[in-house]
C-alpha positions in Angstrom: 67.2 -4.4 -177.8 67.2 -6.0 -174.3 66.3 -2.7 -172.7 63.3 -2.2 -175.0 62.1 -5.7 -174.0 62.1 -4.7 -170.3 60.3 -1.5 -171.1 57.6 -3.3 -173.0 57.1 -5.9 -170.2 57.0 -3.1 -167.6 54.3 -1.2 -169.6 52.3 -4.3 -170.1 52.3 -5.1 -166.3 51.4 -1.5 -165.6 48.6 -1.6 -168.1 47.2 -4.9 -166.7 47.3 -3.7 -163.1 45.8 -0.3 -163.8 42.8 -1.8 -165.6 41.8 -3.6 -162.4 41.2 -0.7 -160.1 38.7 -2.5 -157.9 41.2 -5.2 -156.9 42.4 -5.0 -153.3 43.7 -8.6 -152.9 44.2 -11.4 -155.4 46.2 -14.5 -154.8 46.3 -18.1 -155.9 47.8 -21.2 -154.4 48.5 -24.4 -156.4 47.0 -27.7 -155.3 48.8 -29.7 -158.1 45.8 -31.0 -160.0 44.6 -33.0 -156.9 43.2 -31.3 -153.9 43.4 -33.6 -150.8 40.4 -33.5 -148.5 42.6 -32.5 -145.5 44.5 -29.8 -147.4 43.3 -26.3 -146.3 44.3 -23.4 -148.5 44.8 -20.3 -146.4 45.2 -16.6 -147.2 46.1 -13.7 -144.9 44.5 -10.3 -145.6 45.2 -7.1 -143.8 42.0 -5.1 -143.6 42.1 -2.2 -146.1 39.8 -0.1 -143.8 36.7 -0.4 -141.7 34.4 2.0 -143.5 34.2 0.8 -147.1 32.4 -2.3 -148.4 34.0 -5.2 -150.4 33.1 -8.2 -152.4 35.1 -11.5 -151.6 35.5 -14.3 -154.2 36.9 -17.8 -154.1 38.7 -18.2 -157.4 39.3 -21.7 -158.8 41.1 -23.1 -161.8 39.9 -26.5 -163.0 40.8 -28.8 -165.9 38.7 -31.4 -167.9 39.8 -33.9 -165.2 37.2 -32.4 -162.9 34.4 -34.9 -162.9 31.5 -33.1 -161.2 29.0 -30.4 -162.1 29.1 -28.8 -158.7 31.6 -28.1 -155.9 31.1 -27.9 -152.1 33.6 -25.9 -150.1 34.0 -25.1 -146.4 35.3 -21.6 -146.0 36.4 -20.1 -142.7 37.0 -16.4 -142.0 39.1 -15.7 -138.9 38.7 -12.1 -137.6 41.6 -10.3 -135.9 39.7 -10.6 -132.5 39.7 -14.4 -132.8 36.1 -14.8 -133.9 35.6 -17.3 -136.8 32.8 -17.5 -139.3 32.4 -20.8 -141.2 30.3 -21.2 -144.3 29.5 -24.3 -146.3 29.1 -23.3 -149.9 27.9 -25.0 -153.1 28.9 -23.7 -156.5 27.7 -24.8 -159.9 30.7 -25.7 -162.1 29.1 -27.0 -165.3 26.0 -26.5 -167.4 23.5 -29.4 -167.7 25.3 -30.5 -170.9 28.6 -30.9 -169.0 30.2 -27.7 -170.4 32.3 -26.0 -167.7 31.1 -22.6 -166.7 34.4 -20.9 -166.1 36.3 -18.7 -168.5 39.2 -19.7 -170.7 39.8 -21.1 -174.2 41.8 -24.2 -173.3 41.0 -27.1 -171.0 41.9 -24.8 -168.0 38.9 -22.9 -166.8 38.9 -20.0 -164.3 36.0 -19.6 -162.0 35.2 -16.5 -159.9 32.8 -17.6 -157.2 31.0 -15.3 -154.8 32.0 -15.7 -151.2 30.9 -12.5 -149.4 29.2 -9.5 -150.7 26.7 -10.8 -153.3 23.7 -10.3 -151.1 25.1 -7.7 -148.7 28.5 -5.9 -149.2 31.1 -7.1 -146.7 32.8 -4.7 -144.3 36.1 -5.4 -142.5 34.8 -4.3 -139.2 38.1 -4.6 -137.3 41.6 -3.5 -138.1 44.3 -6.1 -138.4 44.8 -9.4 -140.1 42.0 -11.6 -141.3 42.6 -15.2 -142.5 40.5 -17.1 -145.0 40.7 -20.9 -145.0 39.3 -22.9 -147.9 38.8 -26.7 -148.0 36.8 -28.9 -150.4 33.9 -30.9 -149.0 33.1 -33.1 -152.0 31.7 -36.6 -151.8 30.0 -39.0 -154.2 26.2 -39.3 -153.9 25.1 -41.7 -151.2 28.6 -42.0 -149.7 29.5 -40.7 -146.2 33.2 -40.4 -146.7 34.5 -37.5 -148.7 36.6 -37.7 -151.8 40.2 -38.0 -150.6 41.9 -36.5 -153.7 39.7 -34.2 -155.7 41.1 -34.3 -159.3 40.9 -31.5 -161.8 41.3 -28.5 -159.4 44.7 -27.0 -160.1 44.6 -23.7 -158.1 42.6 -22.1 -155.4 42.5 -18.4 -154.9 41.0 -15.5 -153.0 40.1 -12.1 -154.4 38.9 -9.0 -152.6 37.4 -6.1 -154.6 36.0 -2.8 -153.7 32.2 -3.0 -153.8 30.4 -1.0 -156.5 28.3 1.4 -154.4 26.5 3.0 -157.3 
């Protein structure tokens, strides 16, 4: 009976990973339901190749404790040669009625947010290791200082997919 259980789990994992053939990299890091303004979430990616194009996404999980309809992030991309590209990004997190836009049936919502590739597919132009650094840049309207502990964000992730070139 125990052996059958392991076979079923193995087949389920195999099925789940085979259905996602576009995935190149997909990882999350927990921020424990409060994301401190000085906490930078980092991911290291080895370039898959320098000829194909890719889409990069920032993935976030949020709960009902998230009190905003949008999210500002500062995302840095370090190239193997030492060059760094920094983007300040704004994402819509809720509809006008306050309903969160992410997917999920419980109070935990998952958001797949475009980072690179939505207007022009991204190419890893150099071989080697790239690093992506993600930091929140939220503040209340009219205030200069940022929100120290951003509540309601539980996990921050990065996903790299092969671009659909059809």
